[in-house]
C-alpha positions as CSV (number, residue, x, y, z in Angstrom):
1,M,-22.0,63.2,-56.3
2,T,-21.2,59.7,-57.2
3,V,-17.5,60.3,-56.8
4,V,-18.0,62.0,-53.4
5,F,-20.2,59.2,-52.2
6,A,-17.6,56.6,-53.2
7,L,-14.9,58.5,-51.4
8,L,-17.0,58.7,-48.3
9,V,-17.5,54.9,-48.5
10,I,-13.8,54.3,-48.9
11,V,-12.9,56.6,-46.0
12,T,-15.5,54.9,-43.8
13,L,-14.2,51.5,-44.6
14,L,-10.6,52.6,-43.9
15,L,-11.7,54.0,-40.5
16,F,-13.1,50.5,-39.6
17,V,-10.4,48.4,-41.2
18,L,-7.2,50.3,-40.3
19,P,-7.7,50.0,-36.5
20,G,-8.1,46.3,-36.9
21,T,-4.9,46.0,-38.8
22,S,-2.8,48.5,-36.8
23,V,-3.8,47.8,-33.2
24,R,-2.8,44.7,-31.2
25,I,-3.3,43.8,-27.6
26,L,-0.8,41.4,-26.0
27,R,-1.4,39.6,-22.8
28,E,0.9,39.6,-19.8
29,Y,2.7,36.4,-20.9
30,E,2.9,37.4,-24.6
31,R,5.5,39.4,-26.6
32,G,5.3,40.6,-30.1
33,V,8.2,40.5,-32.6
34,V,7.5,43.3,-35.1
35,F,9.0,43.3,-38.6
36,R,9.0,46.6,-40.4
37,L,9.7,46.2,-44.1
38,G,11.5,42.9,-43.2
39,R,13.7,44.3,-40.4
40,V,13.2,43.3,-36.8
41,L,12.2,46.0,-34.3
42,D,12.4,45.7,-30.5
43,S,9.9,43.3,-28.9
44,K,6.6,44.8,-28.0
45,G,4.2,44.1,-25.2
46,P,2.5,43.4,-23.0
47,G,-0.5,45.7,-23.5
48,L,-1.4,47.9,-26.5
49,V,0.8,47.7,-29.6
50,L,0.3,50.1,-32.6
51,L,1.5,49.0,-36.0
52,V,1.9,50.8,-39.3
53,P,-0.6,49.3,-41.7
54,A,0.8,47.5,-44.7
55,V,4.3,48.1,-43.3
56,D,4.6,46.3,-40.0
57,R,3.9,42.6,-39.3
58,M,3.9,41.2,-35.8
59,V,4.4,37.6,-34.6
60,R,3.1,36.6,-31.2
61,V,5.3,34.6,-28.9
62,S,4.2,33.1,-25.6
63,L,6.6,33.2,-22.7
64,R,4.8,30.5,-20.6
65,T,6.4,27.2,-19.8
66,V,5.6,24.6,-22.4
67,T,5.1,20.9,-21.7
68,L,6.8,19.0,-24.5
69,K,5.9,15.3,-24.6
70,I,8.8,13.3,-26.2
71,P,7.3,10.3,-28.0
72,V,8.5,6.7,-27.5
73,Q,12.2,6.3,-28.4
74,E,13.8,2.9,-29.1
75,V,17.1,2.9,-27.4
76,I,19.9,0.2,-27.2
77,T,21.8,0.6,-24.0
78,R,25.5,0.3,-23.5
79,D,25.1,-3.4,-22.5
80,N,23.1,-4.1,-25.7
81,V,19.6,-4.2,-24.1
82,P,16.8,-2.8,-26.2
83,A,14.4,-0.5,-24.4
84,K,11.6,1.8,-25.2
85,V,11.8,5.1,-23.3
86,T,9.2,8.0,-23.0
87,A,10.1,11.4,-21.5
88,V,8.7,14.9,-21.0
89,A,10.6,18.2,-21.2
90,Y,9.6,21.6,-19.9
91,F,10.9,24.8,-21.6
92,R,10.0,28.4,-22.1
93,V,11.1,31.2,-24.4
94,I,13.3,33.8,-22.8
95,D,14.2,35.8,-25.9
96,A,11.3,36.3,-28.3
97,D,13.4,37.9,-31.0
98,R,15.9,34.9,-31.3
99,A,13.1,32.4,-31.0
100,I,11.5,33.8,-34.2
101,V,14.6,34.9,-36.1
102,E,17.2,32.2,-35.4
103,V,15.0,29.1,-36.0
104,E,12.0,28.5,-38.3
105,D,9.9,26.6,-35.7
106,F,11.4,26.6,-32.2
107,L,8.8,24.1,-30.9
108,L,9.5,21.5,-33.6
109,A,13.3,22.2,-33.4
110,T,13.3,21.7,-29.6
111,L,11.3,18.4,-30.0
112,Q,13.8,17.1,-32.5
113,I,16.8,18.0,-30.4
114,A,15.2,16.3,-27.4
115,Q,14.6,13.1,-29.3
116,T,18.1,12.8,-30.7
117,T,19.7,13.8,-27.3
118,L,17.6,11.2,-25.5
119,R,18.8,8.4,-27.8
120,S,22.4,9.6,-27.5
121,I,22.6,10.0,-23.8
122,L,20.7,6.8,-22.9
123,G,22.5,4.8,-25.4
124,K,25.7,5.4,-23.5
125,A,24.2,4.2,-20.2
126,E,23.8,0.6,-19.0
127,L,20.4,-0.9,-18.1
128,D,21.0,-0.8,-14.4
129,A,21.8,2.9,-14.6
130,L,18.8,3.6,-16.7
131,L,16.6,1.9,-14.1
132,A,18.2,3.2,-10.9
133,E,20.0,6.5,-11.8
134,R,17.2,8.4,-13.5
135,E,17.9,11.7,-11.6
136,R,21.5,11.8,-12.9
137,L,20.3,11.0,-16.4
138,N,17.6,13.6,-16.2
139,E,20.2,16.2,-15.3
140,D,22.5,15.2,-18.1
141,L,19.6,15.4,-20.6
142,Q,18.6,18.8,-19.4
143,K,22.1,20.2,-19.7
144,V,22.7,18.9,-23.2
145,I,19.3,20.0,-24.6
146,D,19.6,23.4,-23.0
147,Q,23.0,24.0,-24.4
148,Q,21.7,23.3,-27.9
149,T,18.5,25.4,-27.6
150,E,20.2,28.4,-25.9
151,P,21.1,30.1,-29.3
152,W,17.4,30.1,-30.1
153,G,16.4,31.9,-26.9
154,V,14.8,28.8,-25.5
155,K,15.5,27.7,-21.9
156,V,14.9,24.0,-21.1
157,T,14.3,23.9,-17.3
158,T,13.5,20.2,-16.7
159,V,13.6,16.8,-18.5
160,E,12.1,13.8,-16.9
161,I,12.2,10.1,-18.0
162,K,8.6,8.9,-17.6
163,D,8.8,5.2,-18.4
164,V,11.3,2.6,-19.5
165,E,9.9,-0.6,-21.1
166,I,12.2,-3.6,-21.6
167,P,11.5,-7.1,-23.2
168,E,9.7,-9.7,-21.1
169,N,12.7,-12.1,-21.2
170,M,14.9,-9.4,-19.7
171,Q,12.3,-8.7,-17.1
172,R,12.4,-12.3,-16.0
173,A,16.2,-12.3,-16.0
174,I,16.1,-9.2,-13.7
175,A,13.6,-10.9,-11.4
176,R,15.8,-14.0,-11.2
177,Q,18.9,-11.9,-10.5
178,A,17.0,-10.0,-7.7
179,E,15.9,-13.4,-6.2
180,A,19.4,-14.7,-6.3
181,E,20.7,-11.6,-4.6
182,R,18.1,-11.9,-1.8
183,E,19.1,-15.6,-1.3
184,R,22.8,-14.6,-1.2
185,R,22.1,-11.9,1.5
186,A,20.0,-14.4,3.5
187,K,22.8,-17.0,3.5
188,I,25.4,-14.3,4.5
189,I,23.2,-13.2,7.4
190,N,22.6,-16.8,8.5
191,A,26.3,-17.5,8.4
192,E,27.1,-14.4,10.4
193,G,24.5,-15.5,13.0
194,E,26.1,-19.0,13.2
195,F,29.5,-17.4,13.6
196,Q,28.4,-15.1,16.4
197,A,26.5,-18.0,18.1
198,S,29.6,-20.3,18.0
199,A,31.8,-17.5,19.4
200,K,29.4,-17.0,22.3
201,L,29.3,-20.8,22.9
202,A,33.1,-20.9,23.0
203,E,33.1,-18.1,25.5
204,A,30.5,-19.9,27.6
205,A,32.5,-23.2,27.5
206,E,35.6,-21.3,28.6
207,I,33.8,-19.9,31.6
208,I,32.2,-23.2,32.5
209,S,35.6,-25.0,32.3
210,R,37.0,-22.7,35.0
211,N,34.2,-23.5,37.5
212,P,32.6,-27.0,37.5
213,T,29.8,-25.7,39.7
214,T,28.6,-23.6,36.8
215,L,28.0,-26.8,34.8
216,Q,25.9,-28.4,37.6
217,L,23.8,-25.2,37.8
218,R,23.3,-25.3,34.1
219,Y,22.3,-29.0,34.3
220,L,19.7,-28.2,37.0
221,Q,18.3,-25.4,35.0
222,T,18.0,-27.7,32.0
223,L,16.1,-30.2,34.1
224,R,13.7,-27.5,35.2
225,E,13.0,-26.4,31.7
226,I,12.3,-30.0,30.6
227,G,10.0,-30.5,33.6
228,G,8.0,-27.4,32.7
229,E,7.0,-28.9,29.4
230,H,4.1,-31.5,29.1
231,N,6.1,-34.6,28.1
232,S,5.1,-38.2,28.7
233,T,8.7,-39.3,28.7
234,M,11.5,-37.6,30.6
235,I,15.3,-38.4,30.3
236,F,17.7,-37.5,33.0
237,P,21.2,-37.3,31.8
238,L,23.6,-38.2,34.7
239,P,27.4,-37.8,34.9
240,L,29.3,-41.1,34.6
241,D,31.3,-40.4,37.8
242,L,28.0,-40.2,39.8
243,V,26.7,-43.6,38.8
244,R,30.1,-45.5,38.6
245,P,29.9,-46.7,42.3
246,F,26.6,-48.4,41.6
247,L,27.9,-50.3,38.6
248,G,30.3,-52.6,40.5
249,D,33.2,-54.3,39.0
250,G,31.2,-56.2,36.4
251,P,30.9,-60.0,35.9
252,R,33.7,-62.1,37.2
253,A,35.3,-64.9,35.1
C-alpha cells in the first residue's frame, strides 16, 4: 500500500508539473526559439506552444520596436572641436532565430555598435555640419548601424541625434561669428540700397537736364513741402540768374 500510495503521489505531481513545463503561451508580438537537445527548431508562436519536458528549451523574443538610448559620447569633430553628443536608436528583431543564435545578447551588441558608429561618423564631420546637417548624419548613422546588425536579424529603422553640447568658449565664438555675419549682410544691403538710389538720382538728373521747366516744378514742390512743416525760419533758395539784375554792377572805384 505504501508503494502504491507513493506512485499515486508521484503521478499526481507529474500531472501538475508537466503541463507547466511543456506548455507555453506566446503573445502576438512574441516568438519562441526552441532548442531540442541543443539543436534549433523552427520559431514558434504566437499562441500555444507545446514542448517536450526535459528535452526542449524555449527562449522568448519580442518583435516590438525597441527604443535604445545611446548614452553621452565624447566626440572630437573633424575641425578639432570637442563635443558631447546624445542620441536614440529604434530597432526591432526581424529574425528571432538569428537574434538568439548569432549573437549572445543582441540588445547589448546593438548598443555597443551604435556607440562606436556614432563616434566614428561624427568624428569625420565638422562642427557646422554637426549642428546644421543632422538629417544627413542621422541617415548615415542608420545605414551603417543597420548594415552591422543585419547578420543578427536586427533591423535598425531610425537613429536620431538628440543633443549636441559644445564648450562655452566655442558657443561664444559661434555667437560672435553669427553677429559678424549679420553685420556683413546689413552692410551689403545698405550698400545695394545706396547704389540703387544713386542710379535713380542719376536718371532723374538726366531727365531734368533735358527740360529746365522740370527743375522749376521740383523747386516749387520743395517750397510747398517746406511750407507744410511748422518751422519758425524758412529759407528760399533762388537761382543766381533771377537775382543778378537787382545786384547792380557793384561799388565803383
